[in-house]
N, CA, C, O and the ligand as a Tripos MOL2 file, in Angstrom:
@<TRIPOS>MOLECULE
protein
  309   307    78     0     0
PROTEIN
NO_CHARGES

@<TRIPOS>ATOM
      1 N        -119.3400   20.5220  130.5320 N.3       1 MET1
      2 CA       -118.1930   19.7170  130.9750 C.3       1 MET1
      3 C        -117.9290   19.9720  132.4600 C.2       1 MET1
      4 O        -117.9910   21.1130  132.9180 O.2       1 MET1
      5 N        -117.6430   18.9330  133.1910 N.am      2 LYS2
      6 CA       -117.4080   19.0730  134.6290 C.3       2 LYS2
      7 C        -116.1010   18.3860  135.0010 C.2       2 LYS2
      8 O        -115.4850   17.6720  134.2080 O.2       2 LYS2
      9 N        -115.7100   18.6380  136.2510 N.am      3 LEU3
     10 CA       -114.5470   17.9440  136.7920 C.3       3 LEU3
     11 C        -115.0270   16.7350  137.5730 C.2       3 LEU3
     12 O        -116.0970   16.7500  138.1820 O.2       3 LEU3
     13 N        -114.2110   15.6850  137.5430 N.am      4 LYS4
     14 CA       -114.4990   14.5370  138.4090 C.3       4 LYS4
     15 C        -113.1800   14.0080  138.9340 C.2       4 LYS4
     16 O        -112.1150   14.4350  138.4880 O.2       4 LYS4
     17 N        -113.2450   13.0750  139.8850 N.am      5 ALA5
     18 CA       -112.0130   12.5450  140.4650 C.3       5 ALA5
     19 C        -111.4130   11.4780  139.5630 C.2       5 ALA5
     20 O        -112.1240   10.6490  138.9950 O.2       5 ALA5
     21 N        -110.1010   11.5150  139.4430 N.am      6 CYS6
     22 CA       -109.3650   10.4770  138.7170 C.3       6 CYS6
     23 C        -109.6120    9.1230  139.3910 C.2       6 CYS6
     24 O        -109.6170    9.0300  140.6180 O.2       6 CYS6
     25 N        -109.8120    8.0910  138.5980 N.am      7 GLU7
     26 CA       -110.1170    6.7730  139.1720 C.3       7 GLU7
     27 C        -108.9200    6.1570  139.8820 C.2       7 GLU7
     28 O        -109.0710    5.2460  140.6960 O.2       7 GLU7
     29 N        -107.7320    6.6600  139.5660 N.am      8 ARG8
     30 CA       -106.5290    6.0700  140.1520 C.3       8 ARG8
     31 C        -106.0260    6.8660  141.3530 C.2       8 ARG8
     32 O        -105.7700    6.2880  142.4090 O.2       8 ARG8
     33 N        -105.8770    8.2020  141.2070 N.am      9 CYS9
     34 CA       -105.2510    8.9750  142.2810 C.3       9 CYS9
     35 C        -106.2280    9.9310  142.9600 C.2       9 CYS9
     36 O        -105.9080   10.4980  144.0050 O.2       9 CYS9
     37 N        -107.4240   10.1190  142.3770 N.am     10 GLY10
     38 CA       -108.4010   10.9880  143.0220 C.3      10 GLY10
     39 C        -108.2410   12.4630  142.7090 C.2      10 GLY10
     40 O        -109.0240   13.2870  143.1840 O.2      10 GLY10
     41 N        -107.2230   12.8100  141.9060 N.am     11 LYS11
     42 CA       -107.0590   14.2160  141.5340 C.3      11 LYS11
     43 C        -108.1320   14.6020  140.5110 C.2      11 LYS11
     44 O        -108.8110   13.7390  139.9550 O.2      11 LYS11
     45 N        -108.2720   15.8870  140.2770 N.am     12 ARG12
     46 CA       -109.3030   16.3450  139.3540 C.3      12 ARG12
     47 C        -108.9240   16.0270  137.9120 C.2      12 ARG12
     48 O        -107.7730   16.1840  137.5040 O.2      12 ARG12
     49 N        -109.9040   15.5810  137.1610 N.am     13 THR13
     50 CA       -109.7390   15.4150  135.7320 C.3      13 THR13
     51 C        -111.0720   15.7340  135.0690 C.2      13 THR13
     52 O        -112.0880   15.8610  135.7530 O.2      13 THR13
     53 N        -111.0790   15.8630  133.7530 N.am     14 ALA14
     54 CA       -112.3150   16.2320  133.0660 C.3      14 ALA14
     55 C        -113.2920   15.0700  133.0820 C.2      14 ALA14
     56 O        -112.9010   13.9060  132.9950 O.2      14 ALA14
     57 N        -114.5690   15.4090  133.1940 N.am     15 GLU15
     58 CA       -115.6180   14.4010  133.0990 C.3      15 GLU15
     59 C        -115.4770   13.6710  131.7670 C.2      15 GLU15
     60 O        -115.2520   14.3060  130.7360 O.2      15 GLU15
     61 N        -115.6060   12.3590  131.7760 N.am     16 GLY16
     62 CA       -115.4660   11.5980  130.5410 C.3      16 GLY16
     63 C        -114.0940   10.9480  130.4230 C.2      16 GLY16
     64 O        -113.9020   10.0380  129.6160 O.2      16 GLY16
     65 N        -113.1350   11.4150  131.2290 N.am     17 LEU17
     66 CA       -111.8200   10.7800  131.2570 C.3      17 LEU17
     67 C        -111.7270    9.9530  132.5360 C.2      17 LEU17
     68 O        -112.0820   10.4280  133.6160 O.2      17 LEU17
     69 N        -111.2530    8.7240  132.4130 N.am     18 ALA18
     70 CA       -111.1380    7.8680  133.5960 C.3      18 ALA18
     71 C        -109.9690    8.3090  134.4660 C.2      18 ALA18
     72 O        -110.0410    8.2680  135.6940 O.2      18 ALA18
     73 N        -108.8850    8.7360  133.8060 N.am     19 LEU19
     74 CA       -107.6580    9.0660  134.5310 C.3      19 LEU19
     75 C        -107.2960   10.5340  134.3340 C.2      19 LEU19
     76 O        -107.6690   11.1470  133.3330 O.2      19 LEU19
     77 N        -106.5680   11.0900  135.2970 N.am     20 CYS20
     78 CA       -106.0660   12.4500  135.1550 C.3      20 CYS20
     79 C        -104.8580   12.4180  134.2060 C.2      20 CYS20
     80 O        -104.3080   11.3490  133.9460 O.2      20 CYS20
     81 N        -104.4500   13.5680  133.6950 N.am     21 PRO21
     82 CA       -103.3130   13.5800  132.7570 C.3      21 PRO21
     83 C        -102.0460   12.9320  133.3260 C.2      21 PRO21
     84 O        -101.3200   12.2480  132.6040 O.2      21 PRO21
     85 N        -101.7810   13.1480  134.6220 N.am     22 ASP22
     86 CA       -100.5890   12.5540  135.2330 C.3      22 ASP22
     87 C        -100.6340   11.0270  135.1830 C.2      22 ASP22
     88 O         -99.6470   10.3790  134.8340 O.2      22 ASP22
     89 N        -101.7870   10.4620  135.5360 N.am     23 CYS23
     90 CA       -101.9190    9.0010  135.5230 C.3      23 CYS23
     91 C        -101.8950    8.4700  134.0880 C.2      23 CYS23
     92 O        -101.3820    7.3800  133.8320 O.2      23 CYS23
     93 N        -102.4560    9.2520  133.1490 N.am     24 MET24
     94 CA       -102.3860    8.8320  131.7450 C.3      24 MET24
     95 C        -100.9370    8.7250  131.3080 C.2      24 MET24
     96 O        -100.5440    7.7730  130.6340 O.2      24 MET24
     97 N        -100.1400    9.7310  131.7090 N.am     25 LYS25
     98 CA        -98.7240    9.7460  131.3600 C.3      25 LYS25
     99 C         -98.0360    8.5100  131.9320 C.2      25 LYS25
    100 O         -97.2800    7.8200  131.2480 O.2      25 LYS25
    101 N         -98.3270    8.2480  133.2340 N.am     26 GLU26
    102 CA        -97.7080    7.0980  133.8990 C.3      26 GLU26
    103 C         -98.1120    5.7830  133.2540 C.2      26 GLU26
    104 O         -97.3220    4.8400  133.2090 O.2      26 GLU26
    105 N         -99.3310    5.7200  132.7590 N.am     27 SER27
    106 CA        -99.8020    4.4670  132.1670 C.3      27 SER27
    107 C         -99.3570    4.3340  130.7150 C.2      27 SER27
    108 O         -99.7390    3.3870  130.0280 O.2      27 SER27
    109 N         -98.5440    5.2900  130.2490 N.am     28 GLY28
    110 CA        -97.9540    5.1610  128.9280 C.3      28 GLY28
    111 C         -98.7670    5.7390  127.7860 C.2      28 GLY28
    112 O         -98.5620    5.3720  126.6290 O.2      28 GLY28
    113 N         -99.6940    6.6470  128.1010 N.am     29 ALA29
    114 CA       -100.4870    7.2680  127.0390 C.3      29 ALA29
    115 C         -99.6000    8.1570  126.1630 C.2      29 ALA29
    116 O         -98.5750    8.6660  126.6160 O.2      29 ALA29
    117 N        -100.0060    8.3340  124.9080 N.am     30 ALA30
    118 CA        -99.2530    9.1800  123.9900 C.3      30 ALA30
    119 C         -99.2570   10.6210  124.4930 C.2      30 ALA30
    120 O        -100.2220   11.0790  125.1030 O.2      30 ALA30
    121 N         -98.1520   11.3280  124.2230 N.am     31 ALA31
    122 CA        -98.0180   12.7150  124.6790 C.3      31 ALA31
    123 C         -99.1870   13.5650  124.1970 C.2      31 ALA31
    124 O         -99.6690   14.4340  124.9230 O.2      31 ALA31
    125 N         -99.6390   13.3150  122.9770 N.am     32 GLU32
    126 CA       -100.7540   14.1000  122.4360 C.3      32 GLU32
    127 C        -102.0400   13.8490  123.2190 C.2      32 GLU32
    128 O        -102.8090   14.7790  123.4600 O.2      32 GLU32
    129 N        -102.2770   12.6020  123.6160 N.am     33 ALA33
    130 CA       -103.4770   12.2690  124.3800 C.3      33 ALA33
    131 C        -103.4170   12.9230  125.7610 C.2      33 ALA33
    132 O        -104.4260   13.4010  126.2780 O.2      33 ALA33
    133 N        -102.2120   12.9390  126.3520 N.am     34 VAL34
    134 CA       -102.0470   13.5670  127.6600 C.3      34 VAL34
    135 C        -102.2950   15.0730  127.5470 C.2      34 VAL34
    136 O        -102.9610   15.6600  128.4000 O.2      34 VAL34
    137 N        -101.7610   15.6970  126.4940 N.am     35 ALA35
    138 CA       -101.9510   17.1380  126.2870 C.3      35 ALA35
    139 C        -103.4330   17.4460  126.0980 C.2      35 ALA35
    140 O        -103.9350   18.4370  126.6270 O.2      35 ALA35
    141 N        -104.1280   16.6040  125.3490 N.am     36 ALA36
    142 CA       -105.5610   16.8190  125.1290 C.3      36 ALA36
    143 C        -106.3240   16.6930  126.4410 C.2      36 ALA36
    144 O        -107.2580   17.4540  126.6930 O.2      36 ALA36
    145 N        -105.9290   15.7340  127.2790 N.am     37 ALA37
    146 CA       -106.5900   15.5480  128.5740 C.3      37 ALA37
    147 C        -106.3550   16.7550  129.4730 C.2      37 ALA37
    148 O        -107.2470   17.1730  130.2110 O.2      37 ALA37
    149 N        -105.1310   17.3190  129.4050 N.am     38 GLU38
    150 CA       -104.8410   18.5170  130.2000 C.3      38 GLU38
    151 C        -105.7170   19.6750  129.7460 C.2      38 GLU38
    152 O        -106.2410   20.4310  130.5630 O.2      38 GLU38
    153 N        -105.8660   19.8010  128.4550 N.am     39 GLU39
    154 CA       -106.6970   20.8670  127.8880 C.3      39 GLU39
    155 C        -108.1480   20.7210  128.3690 C.2      39 GLU39
    156 O        -108.7680   21.6900  128.8050 O.2      39 GLU39
    157 N        -108.6710   19.5020  128.2830 N.am     40 LEU40
    158 CA       -110.0480   19.2460  128.7250 C.3      40 LEU40
    159 C        -110.2230   19.5770  130.2020 C.2      40 LEU40
    160 O        -111.2190   20.1790  130.6030 O.2      40 LEU40
    161 N        -109.2480   19.1780  130.9950 N.am     41 ARG41
    162 CA       -109.3330   19.4420  132.4270 C.3      41 ARG41
    163 C        -109.3540   20.9470  132.6950 C.2      41 ARG41
    164 O        -110.1110   21.4290  133.5370 O.2      41 ARG41
    165 N        -108.5110   21.6790  131.9650 N.am     42 ASP42
    166 CA       -108.4530   23.1250  132.1790 C.3      42 ASP42
    167 C        -109.7450   23.7950  131.7360 C.2      42 ASP42
    168 O        -110.2250   24.7190  132.3920 O.2      42 ASP42
    169 N        -110.3040   23.3350  130.6330 N.am     43 ILE43
    170 CA       -111.5790   23.8990  130.1780 C.3      43 ILE43
    171 C        -112.6660   23.6000  131.2090 C.2      43 ILE43
    172 O        -113.4860   24.4640  131.5210 O.2      43 ILE43
    173 N        -112.6700   22.3820  131.7340 N.am     44 ALA44
    174 CA       -113.6600   22.0250  132.7500 C.3      44 ALA44
    175 C        -113.4910   22.8950  133.9860 C.2      44 ALA44
    176 O        -114.4740   23.2770  134.6210 O.2      44 ALA44
    177 N        -112.2430   23.2080  134.3290 N.am     45 ARG45
    178 CA       -111.9760   24.0880  135.4690 C.3      45 ARG45
    179 C        -112.5610   25.4700  135.2300 C.2      45 ARG45
    180 O        -113.1890   26.0560  136.1120 O.2      45 ARG45
    181 N        -112.3460   25.9830  134.0190 N.am     46 VAL46
    182 CA       -112.8700   27.3080  133.6940 C.3      46 VAL46
    183 C        -114.3900   27.3000  133.7720 C.2      46 VAL46
    184 O        -114.9940   28.2200  134.3240 O.2      46 VAL46
    185 N        -115.0050   26.2630  133.2190 N.am     47 LEU47
    186 CA       -116.4630   26.2060  133.2030 C.3      47 LEU47
    187 C        -117.0360   26.0270  134.6070 C.2      47 LEU47
    188 O        -118.1730   26.4160  134.8700 O.2      47 LEU47
    189 N        -116.2630   25.4480  135.4920 N.am     48 SER48
    190 CA       -116.7690   25.1730  136.8320 C.3      48 SER48
    191 C        -116.9370   26.4540  137.6400 C.2      48 SER48
    192 O        -117.4810   26.4090  138.7430 O.2      48 SER48
    193 N        -116.4850   27.5950  137.1200 N.am     49 ILE49
    194 CA       -116.6210   28.8710  137.8310 C.3      49 ILE49
    195 C        -118.0920   29.1980  138.0770 C.2      49 ILE49
    196 O        -118.4180   29.8980  139.0360 O.2      49 ILE49
    197 N        -118.9750   28.7010  137.2280 N.am     50 THR50
    198 CA       -120.3880   29.0170  137.3750 C.3      50 THR50
    199 C        -120.9560   28.4530  138.6700 C.2      50 THR50
    200 O        -121.9860   28.9320  139.1450 O.2      50 THR50
    201 N        -120.3180   27.4610  139.2440 N.am     51 ALA51
    202 CA       -120.8060   26.9090  140.5020 C.3      51 ALA51
    203 C        -120.6040   27.8890  141.6550 C.2      51 ALA51
    204 O        -121.3280   27.8430  142.6490 O.2      51 ALA51
    205 N        -119.6160   28.7790  141.5180 N.am     52 GLY52
    206 CA       -119.5540   29.9490  142.3950 C.3      52 GLY52
    207 C        -118.9070   29.8120  143.7560 C.2      52 GLY52
    208 O        -118.8570   30.8020  144.4870 O.2      52 GLY52
    209 N        -118.4120   28.6590  144.1410 N.am     53 THR53
    210 CA       -117.7390   28.5840  145.4420 C.3      53 THR53
    211 C        -116.2990   29.0330  145.3040 C.2      53 THR53
    212 O        -115.7670   29.1060  144.1960 O.2      53 THR53
    213 N        -115.6690   29.3330  146.4280 N.am     54 ASP54
    214 CA       -114.2670   29.7600  146.4050 C.3      54 ASP54
    215 C        -113.3860   28.7130  145.7430 C.2      54 ASP54
    216 O        -112.5050   29.0380  144.9470 O.2      54 ASP54
    217 N        -113.6330   27.4570  146.0790 N.am     55 THR55
    218 CA       -112.8260   26.3790  145.5140 C.3      55 THR55
    219 C        -112.9560   26.3610  144.0000 C.2      55 THR55
    220 O        -111.9710   26.1950  143.2800 O.2      55 THR55
    221 N        -114.1820   26.5340  143.5280 N.am     56 ASN56
    222 CA       -114.3770   26.5030  142.0860 C.3      56 ASN56
    223 C        -113.7170   27.6820  141.3940 C.2      56 ASN56
    224 O        -113.2040   27.5460  140.2840 O.2      56 ASN56
    225 N        -113.7270   28.8360  142.0430 N.am     57 ILE57
    226 CA       -113.0590   29.9970  141.4520 C.3      57 ILE57
    227 C        -111.5580   29.7430  141.3690 C.2      57 ILE57
    228 O        -110.9120   30.0860  140.3780 O.2      57 ILE57
    229 N        -111.0130   29.1380  142.4200 N.am     58 ARG58
    230 CA       -109.5790   28.8190  142.3830 C.3      58 ARG58
    231 C        -109.2830   27.8320  141.2590 C.2      58 ARG58
    232 O        -108.3080   27.9960  140.5240 O.2      58 ARG58
    233 N        -110.1220   26.8120  141.1270 N.am     59 GLU59
    234 CA       -109.9370   25.8400  140.0380 C.3      59 GLU59
    235 C        -109.9760   26.5420  138.6880 C.2      59 GLU59
    236 O        -109.1570   26.2740  137.8100 O.2      59 GLU59
    237 N        -110.9430   27.4450  138.5370 N.am     60 ALA60
    238 CA       -111.0910   28.1520  137.2600 C.3      60 ALA60
    239 C        -109.8610   28.9800  136.9570 C.2      60 ALA60
    240 O        -109.3700   28.9880  135.8280 O.2      60 ALA60
    241 N        -109.3600   29.6780  137.9690 N.am     61 MET61
    242 CA       -108.1720   30.5070  137.7570 C.3      61 MET61
    243 C        -106.9790   29.6440  137.3690 C.2      61 MET61
    244 O        -106.2060   30.0040  136.4810 O.2      61 MET61
    245 N        -106.8350   28.5050  138.0360 N.am     62 THR62
    246 CA       -105.7300   27.6040  137.7080 C.3      62 THR62
    247 C        -105.8280   27.1650  136.2550 C.2      62 THR62
    248 O        -104.8250   27.1190  135.5440 O.2      62 THR62
    249 N        -107.0370   26.8430  135.8200 N.am     63 GLY63
    250 CA       -107.2320   26.4130  134.4350 C.3      63 GLY63
    251 C        -106.8820   27.5080  133.4470 C.2      63 GLY63
    252 O        -106.2270   27.2620  132.4350 O.2      63 GLY63
    253 N        -107.3280   28.7310  133.7530 N.am     64 ILE64
    254 CA       -107.0450   29.8600  132.8560 C.3      64 ILE64
    255 C        -105.5390   30.0850  132.7560 C.2      64 ILE64
    256 O        -105.0040   30.3140  131.6720 O.2      64 ILE64
    257 N        -104.8690   30.0160  133.8980 N.am     65 LEU65
    258 CA       -103.4160   30.2480  133.8970 C.3      65 LEU65
    259 C        -102.6970   29.1740  133.0950 C.2      65 LEU65
    260 O        -101.7480   29.4710  132.3690 O.2      65 LEU65
    261 N        -103.1390   27.9320  133.2190 N.am     66 HIS66
    262 CA       -102.4990   26.8550  132.4550 C.3      66 HIS66
    263 C        -102.6920   27.0590  130.9520 C.2      66 HIS66
    264 O        -101.7670   26.8610  130.1650 O.2      66 HIS66
    265 N        -103.9040   27.4560  130.5660 N.am     67 ILE67
    266 CA       -104.1680   27.6940  129.1490 C.3      67 ILE67
    267 C        -103.2810   28.8340  128.6520 C.2      67 ILE67
    268 O        -102.6900   28.7490  127.5750 O.2      67 ILE67
    269 N        -103.1950   29.8990  129.4450 N.am     68 ALA68
    270 CA       -102.3700   31.0490  129.0640 C.3      68 ALA68
    271 C        -100.9100   30.6420  128.9160 C.2      68 ALA68
    272 O        -100.2330   31.0620  127.9770 O.2      68 ALA68
    273 N        -100.4330   29.8260  129.8430 N.am     69 ASP69
    274 CA        -99.0460   29.3450  129.7730 C.3      69 ASP69
    275 C         -98.8010   28.6120  128.4670 C.2      69 ASP69
    276 O         -97.8010   28.8410  127.7870 O.2      69 ASP69
    277 N         -99.7290   27.7270  128.1280 N.am     70 ARG70
    278 CA        -99.5450   26.9330  126.9120 C.3      70 ARG70
    279 C         -99.5940   27.8070  125.6640 C.2      70 ARG70
    280 O         -98.8140   27.6150  124.7300 O.2      70 ARG70
    281 N        -100.5210   28.7710  125.6550 N.am     71 LEU71
    282 CA       -100.6220   29.6520  124.4910 C.3      71 LEU71
    283 C         -99.3330   30.4370  124.3190 C.2      71 LEU71
    284 O         -98.8320   30.5890  123.2050 O.2      71 LEU71
    285 N         -98.8000   30.9340  125.4260 N.am     72 GLU72
    286 CA        -97.5680   31.6940  125.3660 C.3      72 GLU72
    287 C         -96.4170   30.8100  124.9040 C.2      72 GLU72
    288 O         -95.6120   31.2200  124.0670 O.2      72 GLU72
    289 N         -96.3380   29.6030  125.4430 N.am     73 GLY73
    290 CA        -95.2880   28.6730  125.0500 C.3      73 GLY73
    291 C         -95.3520   28.3730  123.5610 C.2      73 GLY73
    292 O         -94.3220   28.2750  122.8950 O.2      73 GLY73
    293 N         -96.5600   28.2290  123.0470 N.am     74 GLY74
    294 CA        -96.7420   27.9410  121.6320 C.3      74 GLY74
    295 C         -96.2700   29.0740  120.7510 C.2      74 GLY74
    296 O         -95.7050   28.8500  119.6800 O.2      74 GLY74
    297 N         -96.5070   30.3090  121.2110 N.am     75 LYS75
    298 CA        -96.1300   31.4830  120.4260 C.3      75 LYS75
    299 C         -94.6280   31.6530  120.3320 C.2      75 LYS75
    300 O         -94.0930   32.0340  119.2910 O.2      75 LYS75
    301 N         -93.9490   31.3610  121.4490 N.am     76 SER76
    302 CA        -92.5150   31.6470  121.4880 C.3      76 SER76
    303 C         -91.7130   30.6610  120.6430 C.2      76 SER76
    304 O         -90.5120   30.8580  120.4580 O.2      76 SER76
    305 N         -92.3400   29.6140  120.1310 N.am     77 LYS77
    306 CA        -91.5980   28.6300  119.3400 C.3      77 LYS77
    307 C         -91.9100   28.7180  117.8500 C.2      77 LYS77
    308 O         -91.3600   27.9520  117.0590 O.2      77 LYS77
    309 ZN       -104.7130   10.4320  138.4940 Zn       78 ZN78
@<TRIPOS>BOND
     1     1     2 1
     2     2     3 1
     3     3     4 2
     4     3     5 am
     5     5     6 1
     6     6     7 1
     7     7     8 2
     8     7     9 am
     9     9    10 1
    10    10    11 1
    11    11    12 2
    12    11    13 am
    13    13    14 1
    14    14    15 1
    15    15    16 2
    16    15    17 am
    17    17    18 1
    18    18    19 1
    19    19    20 2
    20    19    21 am
    21    21    22 1
    22    22    23 1
    23    23    24 2
    24    23    25 am
    25    25    26 1
    26    26    27 1
    27    27    28 2
    28    27    29 am
    29    29    30 1
    30    30    31 1
    31    31    32 2
    32    31    33 am
    33    33    34 1
    34    34    35 1
    35    35    36 2
    36    35    37 am
    37    37    38 1
    38    38    39 1
    39    39    40 2
    40    39    41 am
    41    41    42 1
    42    42    43 1
    43    43    44 2
    44    43    45 am
    45    45    46 1
    46    46    47 1
    47    47    48 2
    48    47    49 am
    49    49    50 1
    50    50    51 1
    51    51    52 2
    52    51    53 am
    53    53    54 1
    54    54    55 1
    55    55    56 2
    56    55    57 am
    57    57    58 1
    58    58    59 1
    59    59    60 2
    60    59    61 am
    61    61    62 1
    62    62    63 1
    63    63    64 2
    64    63    65 am
    65    65    66 1
    66    66    67 1
    67    67    68 2
    68    67    69 am
    69    69    70 1
    70    70    71 1
    71    71    72 2
    72    71    73 am
    73    73    74 1
    74    74    75 1
    75    75    76 2
    76    75    77 am
    77    77    78 1
    78    78    79 1
    79    79    80 2
    80    79    81 am
    81    81    82 1
    82    82    83 1
    83    83    84 2
    84    83    85 am
    85    85    86 1
    86    86    87 1
    87    87    88 2
    88    87    89 am
    89    89    90 1
    90    90    91 1
    91    91    92 2
    92    91    93 am
    93    93    94 1
    94    94    95 1
    95    95    96 2
    96    95    97 am
    97    97    98 1
    98    98    99 1
    99    99   100 2
   100    99   101 am
   101   101   102 1
   102   102   103 1
   103   103   104 2
   104   103   105 am
   105   105   106 1
   106   106   107 1
   107   107   108 2
   108   107   109 am
   109   109   110 1
   110   110   111 1
   111   111   112 2
   112   111   113 am
   113   113   114 1
   114   114   115 1
   115   115   116 2
   116   115   117 am
   117   117   118 1
   118   118   119 1
   119   119   120 2
   120   119   121 am
   121   121   122 1
   122   122   123 1
   123   123   124 2
   124   123   125 am
   125   125   126 1
   126   126   127 1
   127   127   128 2
   128   127   129 am
   129   129   130 1
   130   130   131 1
   131   131   132 2
   132   131   133 am
   133   133   134 1
   134   134   135 1
   135   135   136 2
   136   135   137 am
   137   137   138 1
   138   138   139 1
   139   139   140 2
   140   139   141 am
   141   141   142 1
   142   142   143 1
   143   143   144 2
   144   143   145 am
   145   145   146 1
   146   146   147 1
   147   147   148 2
   148   147   149 am
   149   149   150 1
   150   150   151 1
   151   151   152 2
   152   151   153 am
   153   153   154 1
   154   154   155 1
   155   155   156 2
   156   155   157 am
   157   157   158 1
   158   158   159 1
   159   159   160 2
   160   159   161 am
   161   161   162 1
   162   162   163 1
   163   163   164 2
   164   163   165 am
   165   165   166 1
   166   166   167 1
   167   167   168 2
   168   167   169 am
   169   169   170 1
   170   170   171 1
   171   171   172 2
   172   171   173 am
   173   173   174 1
   174   174   175 1
   175   175   176 2
   176   175   177 am
   177   177   178 1
   178   178   179 1
   179   179   180 2
   180   179   181 am
   181   181   182 1
   182   182   183 1
   183   183   184 2
   184   183   185 am
   185   185   186 1
   186   186   187 1
   187   187   188 2
   188   187   189 am
   189   189   190 1
   190   190   191 1
   191   191   192 2
   192   191   193 am
   193   193   194 1
   194   194   195 1
   195   195   196 2
   196   195   197 am
   197   197   198 1
   198   198   199 1
   199   199   200 2
   200   199   201 am
   201   201   202 1
   202   202   203 1
   203   203   204 2
   204   203   205 am
   205   205   206 1
   206   206   207 1
   207   207   208 2
   208   207   209 am
   209   209   210 1
   210   210   211 1
   211   211   212 2
   212   211   213 am
   213   213   214 1
   214   214   215 1
   215   215   216 2
   216   215   217 am
   217   217   218 1
   218   218   219 1
   219   219   220 2
   220   219   221 am
   221   221   222 1
   222   222   223 1
   223   223   224 2
   224   223   225 am
   225   225   226 1
   226   226   227 1
   227   227   228 2
   228   227   229 am
   229   229   230 1
   230   230   231 1
   231   231   232 2
   232   231   233 am
   233   233   234 1
   234   234   235 1
   235   235   236 2
   236   235   237 am
   237   237   238 1
   238   238   239 1
   239   239   240 2
   240   239   241 am
   241   241   242 1
   242   242   243 1
   243   243   244 2
   244   243   245 am
   245   245   246 1
   246   246   247 1
   247   247   248 2
   248   247   249 am
   249   249   250 1
   250   250   251 1
   251   251   252 2
   252   251   253 am
   253   253   254 1
   254   254   255 1
   255   255   256 2
   256   255   257 am
   257   257   258 1
   258   258   259 1
   259   259   260 2
   260   259   261 am
   261   261   262 1
   262   262   263 1
   263   263   264 2
   264   263   265 am
   265   265   266 1
   266   266   267 1
   267   267   268 2
   268   267   269 am
   269   269   270 1
   270   270   271 1
   271   271   272 2
   272   271   273 am
   273   273   274 1
   274   274   275 1
   275   275   276 2
   276   275   277 am
   277   277   278 1
   278   278   279 1
   279   279   280 2
   280   279   281 am
   281   281   282 1
   282   282   283 1
   283   283   284 2
   284   283   285 am
   285   285   286 1
   286   286   287 1
   287   287   288 2
   288   287   289 am
   289   289   290 1
   290   290   291 1
   291   291   292 2
   292   291   293 am
   293   293   294 1
   294   294   295 1
   295   295   296 2
   296   295   297 am
   297   297   298 1
   298   298   299 1
   299   299   300 2
   300   299   301 am
   301   301   302 1
   302   302   303 1
   303   303   304 2
   304   303   305 am
   305   305   306 1
   306   306   307 1
   307   307   308 2
@<TRIPOS>SUBSTRUCTURE
     1 MET1         2 RESIDUE 1 A MET
     2 LYS2         6 RESIDUE 1 A LYS
     3 LEU3        10 RESIDUE 1 A LEU
     4 LYS4        14 RESIDUE 1 A LYS
     5 ALA5        18 RESIDUE 1 A ALA
     6 CYS6        22 RESIDUE 1 A CYS
     7 GLU7        26 RESIDUE 1 A GLU
     8 ARG8        30 RESIDUE 1 A ARG
     9 CYS9        34 RESIDUE 1 A CYS
    10 GLY10       38 RESIDUE 1 A GLY
    11 LYS11       42 RESIDUE 1 A LYS
    12 ARG12       46 RESIDUE 1 A ARG
    13 THR13       50 RESIDUE 1 A THR
    14 ALA14       54 RESIDUE 1 A ALA
    15 GLU15       58 RESIDUE 1 A GLU
    16 GLY16       62 RESIDUE 1 A GLY
    17 LEU17       66 RESIDUE 1 A LEU
    18 ALA18       70 RESIDUE 1 A ALA
    19 LEU19       74 RESIDUE 1 A LEU
    20 CYS20       78 RESIDUE 1 A CYS
    21 PRO21       82 RESIDUE 1 A PRO
    22 ASP22       86 RESIDUE 1 A ASP
    23 CYS23       90 RESIDUE 1 A CYS
    24 MET24       94 RESIDUE 1 A MET
    25 LYS25       98 RESIDUE 1 A LYS
    26 GLU26      102 RESIDUE 1 A GLU
    27 SER27      106 RESIDUE 1 A SER
    28 GLY28      110 RESIDUE 1 A GLY
    29 ALA29      114 RESIDUE 1 A ALA
    30 ALA30      118 RESIDUE 1 A ALA
    31 ALA31      122 RESIDUE 1 A ALA
    32 GLU32      126 RESIDUE 1 A GLU
    33 ALA33      130 RESIDUE 1 A ALA
    34 VAL34      134 RESIDUE 1 A VAL
    35 ALA35      138 RESIDUE 1 A ALA
    36 ALA36      142 RESIDUE 1 A ALA
    37 ALA37      146 RESIDUE 1 A ALA
    38 GLU38      150 RESIDUE 1 A GLU
    39 GLU39      154 RESIDUE 1 A GLU
    40 LEU40      158 RESIDUE 1 A LEU
    41 ARG41      162 RESIDUE 1 A ARG
    42 ASP42      166 RESIDUE 1 A ASP
    43 ILE43      170 RESIDUE 1 A ILE
    44 ALA44      174 RESIDUE 1 A ALA
    45 ARG45      178 RESIDUE 1 A ARG
    46 VAL46      182 RESIDUE 1 A VAL
    47 LEU47      186 RESIDUE 1 A LEU
    48 SER48      190 RESIDUE 1 A SER
    49 ILE49      194 RESIDUE 1 A ILE
    50 THR50      198 RESIDUE 1 A THR
    51 ALA51      202 RESIDUE 1 A ALA
    52 GLY52      206 RESIDUE 1 A GLY
    53 THR53      210 RESIDUE 1 A THR
    54 ASP54      214 RESIDUE 1 A ASP
    55 THR55      218 RESIDUE 1 A THR
    56 ASN56      222 RESIDUE 1 A ASN
    57 ILE57      226 RESIDUE 1 A ILE
    58 ARG58      230 RESIDUE 1 A ARG
    59 GLU59      234 RESIDUE 1 A GLU
    60 ALA60      238 RESIDUE 1 A ALA
    61 MET61      242 RESIDUE 1 A MET
    62 THR62      246 RESIDUE 1 A THR
    63 GLY63      250 RESIDUE 1 A GLY
    64 ILE64      254 RESIDUE 1 A ILE
    65 LEU65      258 RESIDUE 1 A LEU
    66 HIS66      262 RESIDUE 1 A HIS
    67 ILE67      266 RESIDUE 1 A ILE
    68 ALA68      270 RESIDUE 1 A ALA
    69 ASP69      274 RESIDUE 1 A ASP
    70 ARG70      278 RESIDUE 1 A ARG
    71 LEU71      282 RESIDUE 1 A LEU
    72 GLU72      286 RESIDUE 1 A GLU
    73 GLY73      290 RESIDUE 1 A GLY
    74 GLY74      294 RESIDUE 1 A GLY
    75 LYS75      298 RESIDUE 1 A LYS
    76 SER76      302 RESIDUE 1 A SER
    77 LYS77      306 RESIDUE 1 A LYS
    78 ZN78       309 GROUP 0 **** ****
């Protein structure tokens, strides 16, 4: 899985998705579909660490932190 640019705003989104989660939300996608897109994007960020550049490491860290946030949020409820 890789990251690619959102077709609407150019932000990063998971390969295979035309729009980033933000644009999906704006276009009226279901909350569950948006959450799934966020998950895919974060996983793609984590996997992109293998490319090894500073930018990719930052992307990977951001993805890991987002996943951790969601896991923690899920536990507290
Ligand atoms: Zn977008």
